[in-house]
C-alpha positions, 0 to 999 in steps of 0.5 A: 246474708244480713249485716247482723248475721255476718256480725254474728258469724264474725263474733262466733269466729272471734270467740272461737279463736280467742278461746283456742289461744287462751286454752293453748296459753293455759296449757303451756302455763300449766306445763302440759304443753311446750311452746314447740307443741303450740307451734306444731298445732298452728303449723298443722292448722295451716296444713289443714287449711291448705288441704281444704282450700282446694275443695272450696276455690271460691273462698280463697279470700277467706282461706287467706285471711285464716292463714294470715291469722294463724301465721301471726301466732307463729311469728 
């Protein structure tokens, strides 16, 4: 995969992550979600990653990076 393609994938992932974080923050500010709800969403995301990681053992580093990003939101 070319550097431009990798940059495009990375940019798409960043947009997705930023959009999700913004959406969750907006829902909390509007009173539609509580902070505990957001925490639960991130915890479920971690669980889903753990379940999927076993199916793609060659992508361990990618899953670890994703898990670290989610865990930062839980801190």
